[in-house]
C-alpha positions in Angstrom: 0.4 -0.1 0.1 2.5 2.3 0.6 4.2 1.7 -2.7 1.2 2.4 -4.5 0.6 5.6 -2.7 4.0 6.7 -3.3 3.4 5.8 -7.1 -0.2 6.7 -7.1 0.7 10.8 -8.4 3.5 9.2 -10.7 1.4 7.2 -12.7 -1.3 7.4 -15.7 -2.7 4.2 -17.4 -4.5 3.9 -20.2 -5.7 0.8 -20.1 -4.2 -2.5 -21.6 -7.2 -3.1 -24.0 -7.3 -1.5 -27.9 -11.0 -1.2 -28.1 -12.3 -3.0 -31.2 -9.3 -5.1 -31.0 -9.0 -8.7 -29.6 -5.7 -9.5 -27.6 -2.8 -10.8 -29.4 -2.6 -14.7 -30.4 0.3 -16.1 -28.7 1.7 -19.0 -30.8 4.7 -21.2 -28.9 6.6 -23.1 -31.7 8.9 -25.5 -30.1 11.4 -27.2 -32.5 13.3 -29.8 -31.6 17.2 -29.8 -32.4 18.6 -32.6 -34.0 20.8 -35.2 -31.8 23.8 -34.1 -32.9 23.1 -30.4 -32.3 21.3 -31.1 -28.8 24.3 -33.1 -28.0 26.4 -30.3 -28.7 24.1 -27.7 -26.6 24.0 -29.9 -23.7 27.9 -30.6 -23.6 28.1 -26.4 -23.6 25.7 -26.4 -20.9 27.3 -28.9 -18.7 31.1 -28.0 -19.4 30.7 -24.2 -20.4 33.4 -25.2 -23.4 32.6 -26.4 -27.0 34.5 -27.4 -29.7 33.4 -27.4 -33.2 33.9 -29.5 -36.4 35.7 -27.0 -37.7 38.1 -26.4 -34.5 36.3 -23.1 -33.1 36.2 -23.1 -29.8 33.6 -21.4 -28.1 34.2 -20.6 -24.3 31.9 -19.1 -21.5 34.0 -17.6 -18.5 30.7 -17.2 -16.3 27.2 -18.1 -16.4 26.0 -14.9 -17.8 28.3 -15.4 -20.9 27.1 -19.0 -20.7 23.4 -17.9 -21.4 24.3 -15.8 -24.0 26.4 -18.0 -25.7 23.4 -20.9 -25.7 21.0 -18.2 -26.8 23.4 -17.7 -29.5 23.3 -21.2 -30.2 19.4 -21.8 -30.1 19.4 -19.4 -33.2 21.6 -21.2 -35.1 25.2 -19.1 -35.0 27.5 -18.1 -32.5 30.2 -15.6 -32.0 33.9 -17.3 -30.9 36.5 -15.1 -31.2 37.3 -11.5 -32.0 39.8 -10.9 -34.8 41.9 -8.0 -34.9 42.4 -6.7 -38.0 45.8 -4.5 -38.9 45.6 -1.1 -39.2 48.3 1.3 -40.5 47.5 3.5 -37.2 49.1 1.6 -34.4 46.6 3.5 -32.4 43.7 2.0 -34.2 42.0 -1.2 -33.4 39.4 -2.9 -35.3 38.2 -6.1 -34.2 35.7 -8.1 -36.2 33.7 -10.8 -34.7 34.1 -14.0 -36.1 30.9 -16.5 -36.2 30.0 -19.8 -37.3 27.0 -21.6 -38.2 25.5 -24.3 -35.7 22.0 -25.1 -37.7 19.7 -23.5 -39.7 16.1 -24.8 -37.9 14.7 -22.0 -37.3 15.3 -20.6 -40.3 13.2 -23.8 -41.5 10.9 -23.0 -39.2 10.4 -19.3 -40.3 10.4 -20.1 -43.7 7.4 -23.2 -43.1 5.1 -20.2 -40.9 5.7 -17.9 -44.0 4.5 -20.2 -46.2 1.6 -21.1 -44.6 0.5 -17.3 -44.3 -0.4 -17.7 -47.8 0.9 -13.8 -48.9 -0.3 -12.6 -45.5 3.1 -9.8 -44.8 5.4 -11.0 -41.7 7.6 -9.1 -39.5 10.6 -11.4 -38.4 12.4 -10.2 -35.0 16.1 -11.2 -34.7 18.7 -10.1 -32.5 22.4 -11.1 -33.3 24.4 -10.1 -36.8 24.3 -13.5 -37.2 20.8 -14.2 -36.9 20.3 -11.6 -39.7 22.9 -13.1 -42.2 21.1 -16.3 -41.6 17.6 -14.7 -42.3 19.1 -13.1 -45.4 19.7 -16.3 -46.8 16.5 -17.2 -46.3 14.4 -14.1 -47.5 17.2 -12.7 -50.1 14.9 -9.6 -51.1 13.8 -9.2 -47.6 14.3 -5.4 -46.1 15.6 -5.0 -42.6 15.7 -2.3 -39.9 18.2 -2.6 -37.2 21.1 -1.0 -35.7 22.7 1.0 -38.6 19.6 1.5 -40.7 19.7 5.5 -41.9 16.7 7.4 -40.8 15.4 8.0 -44.3 16.2 4.1 -44.9 13.4 3.4 -42.1 11.3 6.0 -43.3 10.6 4.1 -46.7 10.2 0.8 -44.9 7.8 1.9 -42.7 5.6 3.6 -45.1 6.1 0.8 -47.9 5.0 -1.8 -44.8 1.7 -0.2 -44.0 0.8 -0.1 -47.8 1.6 -4.1 -47.7 4.1 -3.9 -50.3 6.9 -5.7 -48.2 6.0 -9.5 -47.9 8.6 -10.1 -45.3 10.2 -7.4 -42.9 13.4 -8.4 -40.9 13.7 -5.9 -37.9 16.1 -6.0 -34.6 13.3 -5.7 -31.7 15.6 -3.5 -29.7 15.8 -0.8 -32.6 12.4 -0.5 -33.7 10.1 -1.6 -30.3 9.4 2.5 -29.9 8.5 5.1 -32.1 7.0 3.7 -35.0 3.8 2.7 -36.4 3.3 -0.4 -38.1 -0.1 -1.1 -37.9 -1.6 0.2 -40.8 -1.6 -2.2 -43.5 -2.6 -6.1 -44.1 0.5 -7.0 -41.6 -0.2 -8.5 -38.4 2.0 -11.6 -37.9 4.8 -11.1 -36.0 7.5 -14.2 -35.5 10.1 -13.7 -32.6 13.0 -15.5 -34.2 15.3 -14.3 -31.1 13.7 -14.3 -27.6 15.5 -11.9 -24.9 14.9 -11.5 -21.1 13.3 -7.9 -21.5 9.7 -7.8 -21.5 9.1 -4.3 -21.7 11.0 -4.8 -25.4 9.0 -7.5 -26.4 5.7 -6.2 -25.2 6.6 -2.9 -27.2 7.7 -4.7 -30.3 4.3 -6.4 -30.2 2.6 -3.3 -29.9 4.0 -1.9 -33.6 1.6 -4.0 -34.8 -1.1 -4.4 -31.9 -2.0 -0.7 -31.5 -5.4 2.0 -32.7 -5.7 1.1 -36.9 -5.0 -2.8 -36.9 -7.6 -4.2 -38.9 -6.6 -8.2 -37.8 -5.9 -9.7 -34.8 -2.0 -9.8 -34.4 -0.5 -13.6 -34.0 2.8 -13.9 -32.3 4.7 -17.0 -33.3 7.7 -17.8 -30.9 10.2 -19.4 -32.2 11.8 -21.8 -29.6 14.3 -24.3 -29.0 13.0 -27.4 -27.3 14.7 -27.9 -23.6 16.9 -25.2 -23.7 17.4 -21.3 -22.7 14.8 -20.4 -25.0 12.1 -22.0 -23.1 13.4 -20.7 -20.2 13.0 -17.2 -21.4 9.7 -17.4 -22.9 7.8 -18.6 -19.4 10.3 -16.0 -17.9 8.6 -13.3 -20.3 5.2 -14.5 -19.3 5.9 -14.5 -15.6 7.3 -11.1 -16.3 3.9 -9.7 -18.3 1.6 -11.5 -15.1 3.6 -9.7 -13.0 3.3 -6.1 -14.6 -0.1 -6.8 -15.2 -0.9 -7.6 -11.5 0.9 -4.2 -10.2 -1.1 -2.3 -13.0 -4.7 -3.8 -11.9 -3.7 -3.1 -8.0 -2.6 0.5 -8.8 -5.9 0.6 -10.5 -8.0 -0.7 -7.7 -6.1 1.9 -5.3 -6.9 4.7 -7.2 -10.4 3.7 -7.3 -10.4 3.0 -3.4 -8.6 5.9 -2.8 -11.3 8.3 -5.3 
């Protein structure tokens, strides 16, 4: 009650519902790793060190790094080294992150979902650079909006998406989760290729489509590797969503009682 009282003058809730538009449908798509890839993943989780067939050695120095690397393995690729590029200026150090492909299972699932949409536009959310590289192999004509996208290019992408001219749009979640409107065209399918721990970013990404002006029920397809950190993140995000809703509902009840 003390917390609610302190928050009361600082919070305005506009409501979680959108009049005339149903809540998004969540479609968890659980993908089974091949026995070979699952054995690699389990070994990495257990030993924190993984040696791939090409000799690349992947090490996790602590639990946080292990979780990050496991997320990358789930997506299909992983960073394993920083290569220093020589420069004529000894004070300039340029590093290029090496990456190696582990599998394409999420690509296959994304292609299957897009095929089932029968031409309805789809937005695919990625995180890592190697995610984008693999997705561009699967969807070579897809524009992408993420780190490094020029504001003028993003403006053109938003206009084209809202006109229904982009069949598949690749977006980096943290780059497009705020400040743009993507709800005005036929696109209402979001494929989350790379999960993260941040519910606020994920929620705001969904709300690029689920907002006033949307004419269709939004579908969110969560790609997750079975029995991996992907599933842990998915259920953690659902828990954060419930906690946030409980807090806002409690504040709303407190306001009514106080009034």
